[in-house]
VOGU-610141 format. One record per residue (C-alpha): chain; residue in three letters; x, y, z. Coordinates in Angstrom, 3 decimals, always signed. Each point is the difference from the previous one (the first is absolute). Layout:
{"A"; "Ala"; {X; Y; Z}}
...
REM end
This chain:
{"A"; "Unk"; {-5.203; -80.315; +79.352}}
{"A"; "Unk"; {+1.339; +2.158; -2.896}}
{"A"; "Unk"; {-1.518; -0.219; -3.438}}
{"A"; "Unk"; {+2.003; -1.951; -2.291}}
{"A"; "Unk"; {+1.534; +1.873; -2.748}}
{"A"; "Unk"; {-1.425; -0.465; -3.604}}
{"A"; "Unk"; {+2.148; -0.829; -3.137}}
{"A"; "Unk"; {-0.395; +3.753; -1.168}}
{"A"; "Unk"; {+0.998; +1.177; +3.308}}
{"A"; "Unk"; {+3.156; -2.135; +0.028}}
{"A"; "Unk"; {+0.688; +1.204; -3.699}}
{"A"; "Unk"; {-0.380; +3.645; +1.024}}
{"A"; "Unk"; {+2.336; -0.356; +2.931}}
{"A"; "Unk"; {+2.639; -1.580; -2.405}}
{"A"; "Unk"; {-0.450; +2.501; -2.689}}
{"A"; "Unk"; {+0.449; +2.739; +2.721}}
{"A"; "Unk"; {+3.327; -1.586; +0.895}}
{"A"; "Unk"; {+1.091; -0.226; -3.673}}
{"A"; "Unk"; {-0.763; +3.763; -0.413}}
{"A"; "Unk"; {+1.916; +0.992; +3.176}}
{"A"; "Unk"; {+2.983; -2.074; -1.319}}
{"A"; "Unk"; {-0.240; +1.672; -3.362}}
{"A"; "Unk"; {-0.227; +3.309; +1.657}}
{"A"; "Unk"; {+3.310; -0.799; +1.886}}
{"A"; "Unk"; {+1.740; -0.615; -3.177}}
{"A"; "Unk"; {-1.360; +3.088; -1.540}}
{"A"; "Unk"; {+1.088; +2.052; +2.998}}
{"A"; "Unk"; {+3.601; -1.566; -0.234}}
{"A"; "Unk"; {+0.162; +1.252; -3.583}}
{"A"; "Unk"; {-0.939; +3.588; +0.879}}
{"A"; "Unk"; {+3.431; +0.537; +1.508}}
{"A"; "Unk"; {+3.324; -0.038; -1.860}}
{"A"; "Unk"; {+0.935; -3.036; -1.722}}
{"A"; "Unk"; {+2.652; -1.093; -2.474}}
{"A"; "Unk"; {-0.366; -1.892; -3.251}}
{"A"; "Unk"; {+1.242; -3.275; +1.418}}
{"A"; "Unk"; {-2.099; +0.008; +3.281}}
{"A"; "Unk"; {-3.191; +0.961; -2.184}}
{"A"; "Unk"; {+0.889; -2.972; -2.357}}
{"A"; "Unk"; {+0.172; -2.259; +3.044}}
{"A"; "Unk"; {-3.199; +1.202; +1.460}}
{"A"; "Unk"; {-1.747; -0.534; -3.451}}
{"A"; "Unk"; {+1.402; -3.484; -0.188}}
{"A"; "Unk"; {-1.864; -0.731; +2.995}}
{"A"; "Unk"; {-3.297; +0.826; -1.976}}
{"A"; "Unk"; {+1.081; -2.168; -2.875}}
{"A"; "Unk"; {+2.475; -2.711; -0.279}}
{"A"; "Unk"; {+0.696; -0.890; -3.690}}
{"A"; "Unk"; {+1.403; -3.486; +0.757}}
{"A"; "Unk"; {-2.600; -0.820; +2.401}}
{"A"; "Unk"; {-3.300; +1.607; -0.993}}
{"A"; "Unk"; {-1.948; -1.430; +2.573}}
{"A"; "Unk"; {+2.035; +1.766; +2.587}}
{"A"; "Unk"; {-0.335; +3.597; +0.843}}
{"A"; "Unk"; {-3.050; +2.202; +0.491}}
{"A"; "Unk"; {-1.043; -0.329; -3.758}}
{"A"; "Unk"; {+0.167; -3.678; +0.203}}
{"A"; "Unk"; {-1.982; -0.168; +2.969}}
{"A"; "Unk"; {-2.744; +2.263; -1.471}}
{"A"; "Unk"; {+0.056; -1.913; -3.224}}
{"A"; "Unk"; {-0.518; -3.252; +1.861}}
{"A"; "Unk"; {-2.890; +1.594; +2.066}}
{"A"; "Unk"; {-1.749; +1.077; -3.302}}
{"A"; "Unk"; {+0.471; -3.506; -1.529}}
{"A"; "Unk"; {-1.566; -1.600; +3.223}}
{"A"; "Unk"; {-2.846; +2.558; -0.212}}
{"A"; "Unk"; {-0.371; -1.006; -3.622}}
{"A"; "Unk"; {-0.088; -3.671; +0.828}}
{"A"; "Unk"; {-2.754; +0.869; +2.461}}
{"A"; "Unk"; {-2.057; +1.887; -2.421}}
{"A"; "Unk"; {+0.458; -3.090; -2.363}}
{"A"; "Unk"; {-1.790; -2.032; +2.608}}
{"A"; "Unk"; {-2.945; +2.269; +0.003}}
{"A"; "Unk"; {-0.373; +1.181; -3.607}}
{"A"; "Unk"; {-3.492; -1.262; -1.190}}
{"A"; "Unk"; {+1.066; -0.703; -3.502}}
{"A"; "Unk"; {+3.725; -0.856; +0.518}}
{"A"; "Unk"; {+0.870; +2.635; -2.802}}
{"A"; "Unk"; {+2.605; +2.011; +1.638}}
{"A"; "Unk"; {-2.051; +3.034; +0.229}}
{"A"; "Unk"; {+0.683; +0.431; +3.643}}
{"A"; "Unk"; {+3.435; -1.772; +0.455}}
{"A"; "Unk"; {+1.654; +1.012; -3.165}}
{"A"; "Unk"; {+0.632; +3.726; +0.974}}
{"A"; "Unk"; {+1.481; -1.188; +3.283}}
{"A"; "Unk"; {+2.426; -2.470; -1.830}}
{"A"; "Unk"; {+0.849; +2.852; -2.390}}
{"A"; "Unk"; {+0.655; +2.407; +2.848}}
{"A"; "Unk"; {+2.348; -2.578; +1.694}}
{"A"; "Unk"; {+2.007; -0.206; -3.344}}
{"A"; "Unk"; {+0.147; +3.689; -0.443}}
{"A"; "Unk"; {+1.589; +0.190; +3.406}}
{"A"; "Unk"; {+2.673; -2.352; -0.686}}
{"A"; "Unk"; {+0.394; +0.582; -3.833}}
{"A"; "Unk"; {-0.392; +4.026; -0.098}}
{"A"; "Unk"; {+0.532; +1.482; +3.345}}
{"A"; "Unk"; {+2.743; -2.625; +0.853}}
{"A"; "Unk"; {+1.840; +0.286; -3.261}}
{"A"; "Unk"; {+0.096; +3.864; +0.099}}
{"A"; "Unk"; {+1.088; -0.133; +3.659}}
{"A"; "Unk"; {+2.867; -2.377; -1.039}}
{"A"; "Unk"; {+0.913; +2.460; -2.753}}
{"A"; "Unk"; {+0.349; +2.730; +2.519}}
{"A"; "Unk"; {+1.913; -1.944; +2.361}}
{"A"; "Unk"; {+2.589; -0.918; -2.859}}
{"A"; "Unk"; {+0.382; +3.657; -0.866}}
{"A"; "Unk"; {+0.457; +1.118; +3.688}}
{"A"; "Unk"; {+2.425; -2.794; +0.847}}
{"A"; "Unk"; {+1.274; -2.051; -2.858}}
{"A"; "Unk"; {+2.508; -1.856; +2.231}}
{"A"; "Unk"; {-2.644; -0.840; +2.531}}
{"A"; "Unk"; {-1.522; -2.839; -2.104}}
{"A"; "Unk"; {+2.665; -2.446; +1.349}}
{"A"; "Unk"; {-0.839; +0.937; +3.590}}
REM end
């Protein structure tokens, strides 16, 4: 009978899949790419109108859930453990997302309607 996989085993496997997927996107960007196509690729990472969509939104949601888990185990419920996770989630959507949005607008101003 096989040994059941632990939570950390499942997380490691999932993180490995994510890393492979991101490597695939990075590989796609190594070749020739035009401004419009690059903007379209970047829009897959961050959707300005639907921030929960895209890679950044998914990562921010993951950090938010991790922050909620930390809240449940914080001895003093003072935010010492959970606060940085919530801040990281906000930084992804607010900072990285906003800068990516600016880049897509510069690369393909007409693509915003697409």
